[in-house]
N, C-alpha and C positions, 0 to 999 in steps of 0.2 A: 573528576574522579581520577585518582592515581591508580594505575593498574600495574601490578608487579607479578612476574613469573619466577618461581623459586622452587627448590627442592625441599624447603622447610618453611614453616610459618613461625612468626614471633611467638614465643611461649605464652605471652600474656594476651594474645589476640583472641577474639571470639572466632569460633570455628563453625564451618558448615561441613557435616559429614553425610555421605550418601550411603543408603542401605537398600539392598534388594530384599525380597521376601525370603530368600534363602539364608539371609544373615540375621534372621530374627533372634536366634540363640545368642548372638553377640550383644544384644541389647540388655540394659539393666532389667532384672526380673520384675521390678515394680511398674514398668511401662506396659500398660494393657493394650490389647488389640483395639479397644474402643478409642483410646486417645492417640494411637499411632498405627494406622492401618497398613503402612508401607506402600500404599498405592501411589502412583506418580503424583507429586504435588503435595502429599501429606507431610506433616512436619510436627515436631515437638521439641521444646527447648528444655535442656537439662542445665539448670542453674549451677549445680555443683561442678560441672565440667566447663561452663561457659561455652556450650556447644549446642547447635541446632541440628537435630537429626532430620534428614529429608528422605522421603521414600522414593524408590525407583520402580517398584513393582517387580515382576519376575525378571531375573537376569537375562534370560534368553530373548526377552522382548525389548531390552534397553537399546535405545537409538538416540540420534541427535535430538529429536523432538522431546524425548523423555528427559534428557539432561537439561535442555533449554527450559522446560517447564519446572522441573524440580529445583534447579538452582535459582531460577527467577522467582519462584514462590518463596523459597527460603530467604533470598535477599530482601524481598518485599516485607516479609514478616519481621526480619531484624530491623529494617529501617523504621517500621512502625513503632518499635520499642525504643528508638533512639540509638540503636547500635549501628553506627554508620561506617565503622571500620571492621573488617573481618577477613578471614581466610577461607578458601574453598578447597577442601581436600579432594583432589582428582587423581590420587595415586593409581587407582584402578581404572580410571577413565580418561587418561591423558589425551587420547585420540579425539575426545569431545571438548577440548578446551575452547574452541571457537563457539559452539552452541552455548556453553556455560557462560562465557563472557557476554554473548548476545542476550541471554536471559537476564543477566544482572543489569546491563545498560537499559534494556527496555523496561525492566521493573522499576527503575529509578525515576522514570518520567511520570509526572502528574501535572495536569493543567490547573494552575492556580493563579492565573493572571489577575483575577478579580477577587481573590481571597485576601483578607487582612492578615491572617496567620498562615504562613507557608511552611511546608514540610522541609526539613533539612535534607539535602541530597546526600547520597553515599559519597564518602570522601576518599576512602582507600580500600582496595581489594588486593589480596595476594592469591594467586592461583598456584596451588601446590601440586607439583607433578614430579615424577622421578627425574633425577639429574640428567639422564640421557635424553629425556623428552622435552627439556626446557626450551631449547631453541625452536623446535617445531611448534610447541604450544604457544610460544610468544608470537610467532609469525601468524598462526591461525587466529589467536586471540586479538591481535592488533587489527587484523583485517575485519574480523567480526565486529569489533568495537566501532570501526569507521562506518560500517553499514548501519549498525544500530543507532549511532549518533545521528546520522542523516534520516533514519526512520523517525527518530524522536523529533527532529526538526520538522519533518512533514506532518507529524501528529500535532505539533504546536500550532502550525498554520491552519490545519484542518479543524481544530477545536475552536477557533475564534468565531464569534457570532457574526451574523450578516451585517450588523450595523458597524462593525469594525473592519471586516474583510469583505470587500466587494471588488469587481473586476479591476478598477483603477488602483486600489490599495494593495491588492494581491500582486499586481504587476510591479508596483513600487517596491514591495518587500522582496520579491524575487530578484529585482535589479540590485537591491542592496546586498543581498547574500551573494549574488553572482560576482559583484565587484570584490567582495571579501575573499571568495574562494578562487577567483580567477577564471570564471566561466563566462564566455561571451553570451550576452543576452540582448535581444531586440524585442521591442514591444510595438505591435500595430494597434493604434488607437482607432476610434470610429471612422475618422477620415481615411486612414490607410485601409481599413477594412472595406469601406465603400469603394474606394478606387480599385481595390483588388478583387472586388465582386465576391466577397465572402457572404453570400446570401443567407446561409444557414445560421451563422453566428449572429448576423445583424437581425434576423427575424426573431430569434429567441430573446435577444436583448432589447427589442423595440418597445416592450411594455414597461420598462424601468427607466427612471430618470438617470440611473447610473449606467452609462454606456458600456458595451462589451470591450474585451481586449483579446488579442492573441499574443501569447508570450512564446518567444522562440529562444531556446537555449541550445548552445552548440559546444560539443566536446570534440576537439580535433586531435584525437590521440593516435589515429592511424595514418597511413600514407596519404599524402596530398592527392586529391582527385579520386580517392576511393569512395565509392557510393556508400552513404551512411545507413545505419540502422536508425529508424525513426520511432521514437516512443511518443504516443499520443495519450493525453490524459484529460478527461472531462472535468471542468472546474465550474460547476454551477454554484455560485457563492450562496445563493438561497433559491429554493425552488418552491414557489407557491402553487405550481401547476399552470400558471397563466390563466387564460379564460376557462380552460378545463380545470377549474380550481380543485385542489385537494381538500379532503375533509379536514376540519380543524384539529381533530385528535392526532397527536404526535407530529404535527407540522413543524414543531421546533427542531425536530431531528434533521430537517432539510438543510441545516448548516453543514451537514456532512456530505452533501451532494457534490462537494468539491474534492473528495478523497482520491479519485482517480488522478486528478491534476496534481495534487500534492504528492502522490506516490511518484509521479514522473519527476517532480521537482527534487525530491529526496534522492531518487536514483541518479539524476544527473550530477548532483553535488558529490554523491558517493563515488561515481566513476572518476571524477576529478581527483578526489582524495586518494583513490586506489591507483591512479595513473594507468587506467585501462587503455591498451593500445588499439583502440577502435575509434572510428568516426561515428559519433552518435548525435542525433538531433532530438531535442525534446520540444514537443509542441503542446502548449496548454491553452486551449480555447476557453475563454471564461465569459460568463454572462450571468445576469440575475433575471430569473424567469418570473415576471410579475404581470398582473392583469390590468395594466394601465390603458389609457385611451388610445395609445398607438400600438397596443399589443397585436401580435399576429393572431389570426383567427382560424378556427376549423373551416375548411373550404378554400383557404388561400393556396396559391401555387407559388412555391419558393424555388428560385434557381440557385443552385449551390455553386461553389467555387469552380468546379470542373465542367459546369454547364448542364449537369443533370437536374431534372425538374422533380420536385417533391410535392405531392398533394398533402396538405395538413389535415388530418382527421382528429388529432388530439394534441393540444398544445402542451400537455404534460409528457409527451414523448419528445422532450426537447433535447435531451443529451445527445441523441443520435444525430440531431441536426448540426450541433457543434462538431461532432466527430466526423461527419460527412465532409464538411469543409476542410478540416485538418488532414484527414486521410487523403483527400484529393490533392491538397497542397503538398503533402509528403511525396505523393506519387509523381506529380507533374513538375513541381518546382525543384525538389531535392533529389529526384530520381532514386528514391529509396530502394535499397536492395532487400529490405524487409521492414514491415510495419507491425508494431505491437501496440494495440490500444487497450486502455484500462479505464473502467468507468463503473460508477454506481448506477447501473443502467435500468434494471428491471426488478420489480418485486417478484415477478414470476420466477426468477432464478433462485430466490430464497425459498419459494414454495417447493421448487424441485430439489434443492440441495441443502437447505437449512442454512445455518449461520456459521458453519465451520469450514466451508468449502466453496470456492469460487468456480463459476462456469468458464470453460475454455472452448473456443471455436477456432478453427484455422482452415485455410484453403490450401495449406502446404504441409505435407506429412513431416518433412524434416523440421520445419519451424514448430509445428505442433508438438512433436516429441521433445524438442529442445525446451519449450516453455513448460511442458509437463515435468520434465526432469529438473529444471531450474526451480520450479515451485516446490517440489518435494525436498530438494536440498535446502531451500530457504525456510522450510517449516510453514509454508503458506499453501495448503493443499488445494489442488484444482481437479476438476473432473471434465474430461473431454466430452463435449456434447455433440449431438448428431447434426448433419446437414441433409436436407432433402429438397428437391425441386419444388415440393409442395409448399415449403416456406416461402419460396420466391413467388408462387402463385398468390399466397395470402397478402403480399404487399404490393402486388401489381395494381396500378392505378388506371382508371378510365380517363383521368384528366391530365395526368403527367406520367413520368416514367414509373415512379413508385409512390406508395403511401407511407407516411411516417409511423403507421401502426397497423399491424395485421390482426388486431383484436386480442381477446383473452387467451384463446387456445394456442399453446406453444409460444407464449409471448416473448420469452427470452430468446428462443430460436429464430423467430421472425425478426426480432431486433438485430440479431447477428446477421441474418440474411440481408437486411437493409444495409448494414455496414460493409458487408462483402461486396455489394454492388459498387461501392466507391473505391474499394481496393483493386478491383479488376483482376489482373493477372499477377500483380505484385504479391510475393509471399506475405501473408497477413495472419495475425492472430489477435483474438479479442478476449479479454478477461472481464467478466461481469462480476464485480465485487460488492454488489448492493448490500448484502447482509454480513459480509466479513469485514467491511471497512470501519465499523464502529461497534462499541459495546455499550448498552444502556447502563450496565452495572459493572462494578469492579470484578475481575476474575482473580484466580489464584495468583497470577503473575503479571497482570496488566491493569492499569488504572482505567476507570471509566472514560469513555470517549473514543476518539479515533485510534485505530490500531496500527496504522501505517502499513496495512496489508498491501503487498505488491512491490515495495521498494527492493527487498532482497531478491525477489523473482526477476525483476527487470534488470538489476545489476548482473545477475548470473546469466540471463539470456544474452545480453550484449557481449559478455565475455565468451560464451560457449558457442553461439551460432556462427 
């Protein structure tokens, strides 16, 4: 996609124009409320003008999210009609050039690896702003485009099925991209995991003939010797539930149980593209959770990387076992100054917050506020969830230090309490993206499948903390 910033559009180009509800009188009189409500994301194409009108809602409520949605929805609509070159009129909204570009790039992605007929991508876009705002719009737009491209890269990996992407092939793909982008990447195979005593990762992967991996990505943008921020992403390439097997209905969606890991992958490449002046480590523990003859069992005691013992009560509470090892590794080996983990961890989080908002937990006020602000800026809403010693009581084990499940009540909070145990006193934040990581159906501005939720948030956290 060629992206241009200018104070004027080519006269012959298709246009996207944005309208608030206050501007209804400026519309052609033949356009009815029924066909163009002016709500954010609504749109109507005017053939005589070669223009798509996009709604913003009330002017006083317009923000970055509104622009991202409206422009993304408009771009998707034009693309479906074969109009792959267009201009976006942002004369009144130049301050939102970044979100507009992000909406366009994200709307252009569609997973079609196994389709015989593929959609033509958007080829060229001009962002039209006042002449005085061109330089600032270009800077914001190019930054947004870089993050959105890496979000789409993450979506592409996340959408691949479990017979194509499993721990070994995931690691190989990350290594390939890392070489391309100039990011250091190290992979621990099963032998290295055994010698390193990564008991949680090995336990989860033990039921599959496809052994687990730990992918380590390093961005050395800060001073040498400065303690890094560590991003940890769960990458279960397919989750059957193991011996505590899931119901058959909707199990195909478990290909998206790697979306936390792919968010970290996308964020790490985005940090490199943006040249962020921080030291950042990305840890992506990956396994396939299957009920094979060697699978770990309810009742087992697993010793994790840092020596803490876990009583297994549910093998479908597997993601936290991967994260436990990785968080301990971040704390002890990398001496992290902050750890942020992201995972499709619990269905309970979706019951609490729905599918448009992720849960956020933190043991550090400054880091928690930073993640919350970063998610708002990225258009990836989070809600900070509570901590209570009662959650620690729910996961206390009579056999080991902790249990890997505290039961149904407060399930998302007890999962966070489990992870908090492994972070100890290191500033730590946890994002549960279980229901925000993918969409079953196409939305106004995003194709069906992985959303890439978290990439933008993680980039901004590392920049701002």
